[in-house]
C-alpha positions in Angstrom: 49.4 163.8 71.6 50.2 161.6 74.6 48.8 163.8 77.4 49.6 161.3 80.1 53.3 161.2 79.2 53.3 165.0 78.9 51.9 165.3 82.4 54.4 162.9 83.8 57.4 164.7 82.4 56.1 168.1 83.3 55.7 166.9 86.9 59.4 166.1 87.0 60.2 169.6 85.7 58.0 171.1 88.5 59.9 169.1 91.1 63.2 170.2 89.7 62.3 173.8 89.9 61.0 173.4 93.5 64.1 171.6 94.5 66.3 174.3 93.1 64.6 176.9 95.4 66.1 175.2 98.4 69.6 176.7 97.7 68.2 180.2 98.1 66.9 179.6 101.7 70.3 179.8 103.6 71.0 183.3 102.3 68.1 184.6 104.5 69.9 183.4 107.7 72.0 185.7 109.8 75.0 183.3 109.6 75.3 184.1 105.9 74.7 187.8 106.3 70.9 187.9 106.2 68.7 190.2 108.3 66.1 187.8 109.6 63.6 190.5 110.4 63.9 191.7 106.8 64.2 188.2 105.3 61.6 186.3 107.3 58.7 186.8 104.9 60.8 185.9 101.8 62.1 182.8 103.5 58.7 181.4 104.2 57.5 182.5 100.7 60.3 180.3 99.2 59.2 177.4 101.5 55.6 177.7 100.4 56.7 178.0 96.7 58.6 174.8 97.1 55.6 173.1 98.6 53.5 174.3 95.6 56.1 173.0 93.1 56.2 169.6 94.7 52.5 169.5 95.1 51.9 170.4 91.4 54.7 168.0 90.3 53.3 165.2 92.4 49.8 165.7 91.0 51.0 165.7 87.4 53.1 162.6 88.0 50.1 160.9 89.5 47.9 161.8 86.5 50.6 160.4 84.2 51.5 157.3 86.2 50.0 154.7 83.9 51.7 155.9 80.7 54.1 153.8 78.8 54.1 155.5 75.4 57.2 156.5 73.4 58.2 160.2 73.4 58.0 161.4 69.8 59.1 164.8 68.4 55.6 166.3 68.9 55.5 165.3 72.6 59.1 166.5 73.1 58.3 169.9 71.7 55.2 170.2 73.9 57.2 169.2 77.0 59.9 171.8 76.3 57.5 174.6 75.4 55.1 173.9 78.4 58.0 173.4 80.8 59.0 177.1 80.2 55.4 178.2 80.7 55.3 176.1 83.9 58.7 177.6 85.0 57.4 181.1 84.6 54.3 180.4 86.7 56.1 178.5 89.5 59.2 180.7 89.5 57.1 183.8 90.0 55.6 182.5 93.3 58.6 183.6 95.5 58.6 187.1 94.1 54.8 187.5 94.6 54.4 185.9 98.0 57.5 187.7 99.5 56.0 191.1 98.7 59.1 192.0 96.7 58.9 195.8 96.0 59.1 196.9 92.3 59.1 200.5 93.5 59.6 201.6 97.1 56.5 200.5 99.1 54.8 199.1 95.9 54.9 195.3 95.9 55.0 193.4 92.6 51.8 192.0 91.0 51.7 188.5 89.8 52.2 189.8 86.2 55.4 191.6 87.5 56.5 188.4 89.2 56.0 186.3 86.0 57.9 188.9 84.1 60.9 188.7 86.5 60.8 184.9 86.5 60.7 184.5 82.7 63.4 187.2 82.4 65.6 185.1 84.7 64.9 181.7 83.1 65.2 183.0 79.5 68.4 184.8 80.6 67.1 188.1 79.4 67.9 190.1 82.5 65.1 192.6 82.0 63.6 193.7 85.3 60.7 195.5 86.9 62.6 196.0 90.2 63.6 199.7 90.4 65.6 199.6 93.6 67.5 196.5 94.7 69.2 198.3 97.5 68.8 201.4 99.7 72.3 202.4 100.8 71.2 205.1 103.2 69.2 202.6 105.2 71.3 199.6 106.5 68.1 197.8 107.6 66.9 197.8 104.0 70.2 197.2 102.2 69.4 195.2 100.1 65.8 196.4 99.7 65.0 193.1 97.9 65.7 190.3 100.4 68.9 188.4 99.8 67.2 185.0 99.4 65.0 186.5 96.7 68.0 188.0 95.0 69.7 184.7 95.0 66.6 182.9 93.6 66.5 185.6 91.0 70.0 184.8 89.9 69.4 181.1 90.3 66.8 181.3 87.5 69.7 182.4 85.3 71.7 179.4 86.2 68.8 177.1 85.5 67.8 178.7 82.3 71.3 179.4 80.9 72.1 175.9 79.9 68.4 175.0 79.6 65.9 173.5 82.0 65.5 170.4 79.8 69.3 169.9 79.4 69.6 169.8 83.2 66.6 167.5 83.3 68.2 165.1 80.8 71.6 165.3 82.5 70.2 164.5 86.0 67.3 162.1 85.1 68.4 160.7 81.8 65.0 159.7 80.3 66.7 157.1 78.1 66.2 157.4 74.3 63.7 160.3 74.9 66.7 162.4 76.0 67.9 162.9 72.4 64.5 164.1 71.3 64.2 166.5 74.3 67.7 167.9 73.8 67.0 168.6 70.1 63.8 170.4 71.0 65.5 172.5 73.7 68.6 173.4 71.5 67.2 173.6 68.0 69.7 176.0 66.4 72.4 175.1 63.9 75.7 174.4 65.5 79.0 172.6 65.4 79.3 168.8 65.7 78.7 167.1 69.0 80.5 164.1 70.5 79.2 160.8 69.3 77.7 159.5 72.6 74.4 158.9 74.1 72.5 162.1 74.8 72.6 161.9 78.6 76.4 161.8 78.4 76.4 164.9 76.1 74.1 166.7 78.6 76.5 165.8 81.4 79.4 167.1 79.4 77.6 170.4 78.8 76.6 170.7 82.4 80.1 170.0 83.6 81.6 172.7 81.4 78.9 175.1 82.4 79.2 174.4 86.1 83.0 174.6 86.0 83.0 178.0 84.3 80.4 179.3 86.9 82.6 178.0 89.7 85.8 179.4 88.2 84.3 182.9 87.7 82.8 182.9 91.2 86.2 182.0 92.7 88.0 184.7 90.7 85.4 187.3 91.7 85.7 186.3 95.3 89.5 186.5 95.2 89.1 190.0 93.8 87.1 191.1 96.8 83.5 190.3 96.2 81.5 188.5 98.9 80.5 184.9 98.2 77.0 186.0 97.7 77.8 188.7 95.1 80.4 186.4 93.4 77.9 183.6 92.9 75.1 185.9 91.7 77.2 187.7 89.2 78.8 184.4 88.0 75.3 183.0 87.3 74.4 186.2 85.5 77.6 186.1 83.4 77.8 182.5 82.3 74.1 182.3 81.6 74.4 185.6 79.6 71.6 186.9 81.8 72.6 190.2 83.4 70.8 190.2 86.8 72.9 192.0 89.3 72.5 192.6 93.0 73.0 196.3 92.7 71.2 199.2 91.1 74.3 200.2 89.2 75.0 196.7 87.9 78.7 195.9 87.4 79.4 199.7 87.5 78.8 199.4 91.3 82.1 197.9 91.9 84.0 200.9 90.7 82.4 202.9 93.6 83.4 200.5 96.4 86.7 201.4 98.2 89.2 198.6 98.1 87.9 196.9 94.9 89.7 197.0 91.6 86.6 197.8 89.5 88.4 197.8 86.1 89.9 194.3 86.9 86.5 192.9 87.9 85.0 194.3 84.7 87.6 192.7 82.4 87.3 189.4 84.2 83.6 189.5 83.5 84.2 190.5 79.9 86.4 187.4 79.4 83.7 185.1 80.8 81.0 186.8 78.8 83.0 186.0 75.7 83.3 182.4 76.8 79.6 182.2 77.5 78.9 183.3 74.0 81.1 180.6 72.6 79.7 177.2 71.5 80.2 174.9 74.5 81.0 172.0 72.3 84.0 173.9 71.0 85.1 174.2 74.6 84.7 170.5 75.0 87.1 169.9 72.1 89.6 172.3 73.6 89.2 170.4 76.9 90.1 167.1 75.2 93.2 168.7 73.6 91.8 169.5 70.2 92.0 173.3 70.1 92.2 173.3 66.3 88.4 172.8 66.3 88.0 176.1 68.0 90.5 178.1 65.9 89.2 176.5 62.7 85.5 177.1 63.4 84.2 179.8 61.0 81.4 180.8 63.4 83.7 181.4 66.3 86.2 183.3 64.2 83.4 185.5 62.8 82.1 186.0 66.4 85.5 187.1 67.7 86.2 189.4 64.7 82.9 191.1 65.0 83.4 191.7 68.7 86.9 193.3 68.2 85.9 195.3 65.1 82.7 196.8 66.6 84.3 197.5 70.0 87.1 199.4 68.1 84.6 201.4 66.1 82.5 202.3 69.2 85.6 203.4 71.1 87.0 205.6 68.3 83.7 207.2 67.5 82.9 207.6 71.1 86.1 209.4 71.9 85.5 211.7 69.0 82.0 212.4 70.2 83.0 212.9 73.8 81.0 209.9 75.2 83.7 208.7 77.6 84.4 211.4 80.2 86.0 209.1 82.9 82.9 209.2 85.2 80.9 206.1 86.0 77.7 206.7 84.2 75.9 203.9 86.1 76.4 205.6 89.5 73.1 207.3 90.5 73.7 210.4 92.7 71.5 211.0 95.6 68.8 213.6 94.8 69.5 217.1 96.2 66.6 219.0 97.7 66.3 222.8 97.6 63.6 225.3 98.7 63.4 227.8 95.8 61.2 230.9 95.4 58.6 230.6 92.7 59.8 231.7 89.4 63.4 230.7 90.2 65.8 228.7 88.0 67.6 226.0 89.9 70.7 224.4 88.5 73.1 221.8 89.9 76.7 223.1 89.7 79.8 221.0 88.9 80.8 221.1 92.6 77.5 219.6 93.7 75.9 222.8 95.0 72.6 224.3 93.9 72.5 227.7 92.3 69.2 229.5 92.7 68.6 232.5 90.6 65.5 234.7 90.6 64.0 235.0 87.1 61.2 237.3 85.9 58.0 235.4 86.0 56.0 235.2 82.9 52.3 236.2 83.1 50.4 233.2 84.4 47.0 232.2 83.0 44.0 233.4 85.1 43.1 229.9 85.9 46.5 229.5 87.8 46.8 233.0 89.3 45.0 232.2 92.6 48.2 231.1 94.3 50.4 234.0 95.6 53.6 234.6 93.6 55.7 234.5 96.7 54.9 230.8 97.3 57.8 228.5 97.5 58.3 225.0 96.2 60.5 222.0 97.0 62.6 221.1 94.0 64.3 217.7 93.6 67.4 218.1 91.4 69.0 214.7 90.6 71.2 215.8 87.8 72.6 218.7 85.8 69.3 219.6 84.2 67.8 223.0 84.7 64.6 223.0 86.7 62.3 226.1 86.4 59.7 226.7 89.2 56.8 228.5 87.7 55.0 231.4 89.4 52.4 229.1 91.0 55.0 226.8 92.4 54.7 224.0 89.9 57.7 222.4 88.4 57.8 223.1 84.7 60.8 220.8 83.7 61.5 217.5 85.4 64.9 216.0 84.7 65.4 212.2 84.3 65.5 210.4 87.6 68.8 208.8 86.9 70.6 211.8 85.4 74.3 211.5 85.2 76.3 214.0 87.2 78.3 216.6 85.3 82.0 215.9 85.2 84.4 218.5 86.5 85.4 221.1 83.8 89.0 219.9 83.8 88.1 216.2 83.3 90.1 214.8 80.4 89.1 212.0 78.1 90.9 208.9 79.0 91.7 206.1 76.5 91.6 203.5 79.2 88.1 204.4 80.3 86.9 204.5 76.7 88.3 201.0 76.0 86.8 199.7 79.2 83.3 201.1 78.7 83.2 200.5 75.0 84.5 196.9 75.1 82.3 196.0 78.0 79.1 197.3 76.5 79.7 195.7 73.1 80.5 192.3 74.6 77.6 192.6 77.0 75.1 193.4 74.3 76.3 191.0 71.6 76.5 188.1 73.9 73.0 189.2 75.2 74.2 189.4 78.8 73.0 192.9 79.5 75.3 193.9 82.3 76.2 197.7 82.3 79.1 199.8 83.4 78.2 203.0 81.6 75.0 204.7 80.5 75.2 203.9 76.8 71.9 205.6 76.2 73.9 208.8 76.4 76.3 207.8 73.7 76.3 209.2 70.2 73.8 208.1 67.7 76.3 205.7 66.0 77.2 204.0 69.2 73.5 203.5 70.2 72.6 202.3 66.7 75.4 199.8 66.6 74.3 198.4 70.0 70.7 198.1 68.7 72.0 196.1 65.7 74.1 193.9 67.8 71.0 192.8 69.7 70.0 190.9 66.5 73.4 189.2 66.2 73.9 187.2 69.5 76.5 184.6 70.3 77.4 181.3 68.8 75.0 178.4 68.4 75.4 176.0 71.3 76.2 178.8 73.7 74.0 180.4 76.4 73.7 183.6 74.4 70.5 184.6 72.7 69.9 186.5 69.5 69.8 185.1 66.0 73.2 183.5 66.4 76.3 184.2 64.4 76.1 181.0 62.3 72.6 182.0 61.0 74.0 185.4 59.8 76.9 183.6 58.0 74.6 181.2 56.3 72.1 183.9 55.4 74.7 186.0 53.7 76.0 183.0 51.8 72.4 182.1 50.7 71.8 185.7 49.5 75.0 185.6 47.4 73.9 182.4 45.7 70.5 183.8 45.0 72.0 187.0 43.5 74.3 184.9 41.3 71.4 182.8 40.1 69.5 186.0 39.2 71.9 186.6 36.3 73.2 183.0 35.9 70.1 180.9 36.3 71.7 177.8 34.9 74.6 177.8 37.3 74.1 175.6 40.4 76.6 176.1 43.2 76.4 174.3 46.6 76.2 176.2 49.8 79.6 176.1 51.4 80.7 176.6 55.0 84.4 176.6 55.9 85.1 175.4 52.3 82.9 172.3 52.7 79.6 172.0 50.9 76.4 172.1 52.9 73.9 169.9 51.0 71.1 170.1 53.5 68.3 172.0 51.5 66.1 171.9 54.6 68.7 173.9 56.5 68.8 176.5 53.7 65.0 176.8 53.8 64.9 177.0 57.7 67.4 179.8 57.7 65.3 181.9 55.4 62.1 181.0 57.3 63.7 181.9 60.6 64.8 185.4 59.4 61.3 186.0 57.9 59.6 185.0 61.2 61.9 187.2 63.3 61.1 190.2 61.1 57.4 189.5 61.1 57.3 189.0 64.9 59.4 192.0 65.5 57.3 194.3 63.4 54.0 193.0 64.8 55.2 193.3 68.4 56.6 196.7 67.8 53.3 198.0 66.4 51.4 196.4 69.3 53.7 198.1 71.8 53.5 201.6 70.4 49.7 201.2 69.8 48.6 199.7 73.1 51.1 201.2 75.6 49.9 204.6 76.9 51.8 207.7 76.2 52.0 208.3 79.9 54.6 205.6 80.2 56.9 208.1 78.6 55.5 211.6 79.5 55.0 210.9 83.2 58.6 209.6 83.7 60.6 212.4 82.1 60.8 211.0 78.6 59.7 212.6 75.4 56.8 211.1 73.5 58.7 211.6 70.3 61.0 208.8 71.4 58.1 206.2 71.6 58.8 204.8 68.2 62.4 204.0 68.7 62.0 203.1 72.3 59.2 200.6 71.3 61.5 199.0 68.8 64.3 198.8 71.4 61.9 197.1 73.9 60.9 194.4 71.4 64.5 193.9 70.3 65.7 193.6 73.8 63.1 191.1 74.9 62.9 189.0 71.7 66.7 188.6 71.6 67.1 188.2 75.4 69.2 191.3 76.0 67.5 193.1 78.8 68.4 196.8 78.7 67.7 198.8 75.6 67.4 202.5 74.7 65.4 205.4 76.1 62.7 204.3 78.5 64.5 201.0 79.1 68.0 202.4 78.9 71.0 201.2 81.0 69.7 203.0 84.1 66.0 202.3 83.5 63.7 199.2 83.7 60.4 197.8 82.6 58.4 198.6 85.8 56.3 201.4 84.2 54.8 199.3 81.4 51.2 198.2 81.6 50.4 194.6 82.5 49.4 193.6 79.0 52.6 194.9 77.5 54.5 192.9 80.1 52.6 189.8 79.0 53.7 190.5 75.4 57.3 190.9 76.6 57.1 187.6 78.5 56.0 185.9 75.3 58.8 187.5 73.3 61.4 186.4 75.9 60.2 182.8 75.7 60.1 182.9 71.9 63.7 184.2 71.7 65.0 181.7 74.2 63.5 178.7 72.5 64.1 180.0 69.0 60.5 180.5 67.9 59.2 177.1 66.7 58.8 175.3 70.1 56.6 178.1 71.4 54.7 178.9 68.1 53.6 175.3 67.6 51.7 175.5 70.9 49.2 177.8 69.2 48.5 175.5 66.3 45.3 173.5 66.9 46.5 170.6 64.8 49.6 170.2 67.0 47.4 168.9 69.8 45.5 166.3 67.8 46.1 162.6 68.6 47.0 161.8 65.0 
């Protein structure tokens, strides 16, 4: 292992990350809508983070100044893997130094900051930030400073195409660029243009940047501010999912003057493009659309999207999942002073109904408080809250409970198609944006979304997951193996789009990849449900009975770079309540999923670091 060359290249990556922080600074200034009093600490945190990045980068460049060795595959894998570790550490500094609050008045720890940074770079979109804005306090709207929100979305832009792809496009690195690119984008995919690797990197970057700019322009035309348009374009094209609002994309349906459904469908279109192999878009751009329409992976990808969305909509309508209300809108909690022993229920018209109920005999240990004592009850949703005789709340509803629809609310096909299509596209492309609380859907809808987490987009796209092409090849390999079980003398080639695929190494890699995914998923799931305290569920309004399925959803959502999952990390929840060691596990899973396992796993093999 050429450690000097490794240090030199990692130094350049550190400087690239530091330089990219500069573009977040202007959003703290009043001329661009920032509240300087609120933004000042975050502004200087970014400046200091830039200084650290350039300082670390300069030191690493100095240590590797005398190297002249060639970059081989092993060094390339080390550069790529360690660059993502370095990005996690350096990218976390602005969140940490700015005192960004994960819960009101509770600043993030460095573990939280690393989680947020890795989630951004890996385009997972999982977050530990509970409240991004506080609408009832203009001085704190957004609660998270704008320059930090922009840096948070910028990590999506940097990680979407890949840090090393940008590195190669901007700096070239000669013949080493080809090795670096292959290590950064290891999955099976369609053919690439026959050109030197820096040119290919520039082509990919141009397509990526053009799509980002086009989407930002369209969102701005539809009424979003420049800030919101850029942040949501970064989150869409990187298939990341970071929003600048608590309610994600569902927020725009609550803003007067905005056409929420139109904004949603625009984002759906670009999420589909983000999940498409970028090289196919290159061929379309050079007037060869037949390559797109004849690509078996893209046709399968489009078919699955349409078929699954149709199923989710039909079953959801039958089950009453789509009631026409915006499930992502979080109502303000209502406060009531209720006599002890009362039942308090939120009525459809928004008022509180307090009914005196006979109090059950209280245990002697709790009978010291007088029965006439009153209690303050917070009712954020249509869940019944019973105040026991001693004034304690016996039932606490979920914090983000969905308001009950009016009794005469009719199911609307348009809303069903909007919500169903948006969530299916968002989950399959691994974007993670939300417009409806899909955790309240029927079991079929939630189960389908959980399975889609393991599908992902096309190879060569910004989407995560296993990739559609791997599923296609896996099914074909299984069919051949089944045939050989009863016809052992028959030898058939593996075919893709009617053409034989003679690469036996590819066949083996597909099987190994699926086996590794299953092994990592099971091991991480067992670690999560074993190590994470039950209080993560019970103290936040969730049943401990859901820990098994919620744990599986957490692992699936991080390993496949989705973001939101089910239960404790549902569409209106986040990862803030998990312990620091579980967050470290999730950081590792996000990195594994983004780099498709091998580039990260080899870092733990002692023989990988030997000189020979």
